[in-house]
N, C-alpha and C positions, 0 to 999 in steps of 0.2 A: 455788048453789048452787055450783059447783067447793068451798067448804066443808065438806056432806057428802057430798060423791062422796072424797073427799078425812079425812070424816069426822075430822074438826079441831073442836072446838069454839071455837076462839077466830076470827075470822075475818082478823085482828091473823095470825096465821097465812100466812095466806093471799096476803093482799092489806097488799101495805105503804105502808104515811098517810101522808103528806109531817104532818108537822107546819108552825104557823107560826111567824114573825120572835122570838116569844115562845117556843116551842121547846113550843108548847104541846100535847099530841091533840086535838083537837075535836069527838071522836068519842069519845073520852070523859068525857072534861075535865077532860084532864088532864095537870097537876098541881091539883089544889085542900090544902087546912085540912083536918082532921082536926078533929075533931067533939069535947066531951069524952068522947062519950058510944061514942064508936069508938076510943078513947084504953083506957079503964076497963073495954066493951066483952075488950081481945087485953093487955089491963098494961102500962097504959106509960106513963109520963111526961117531959112534955117539963124537960129541964134549959134552964134562963137564959141564954144565949148568957152566952162570958168579956166581964171586960171589956178592952177592949183601949187598948191605955197611948201617947200620941199623940205621936213623934216629933219634936222641941222643934227646929226650926231655927238649930243653931249654926253659926255662922264666917261663922253673912248683917252680920254689924257687922262682918269681918274684910275678908271678899267691899270690901265697901266702903271699903273704909281701904285697900285696894291695890291702886285704880281712883285 
């Protein structure tokens, strides 16, 4: 009712909705993955994630030799 009186189209503008421990909004069921049809509609293309180089543990042998 307050939403109508304030002439707000979204109830989130009137009432603060808490999120759970996974930072999910249970009322809006967000965040969710977009399906391919939604991505095409918005002319979006997902890029592959960049490869991350793993750091080698240098100095591990030296630390043991110092003991």
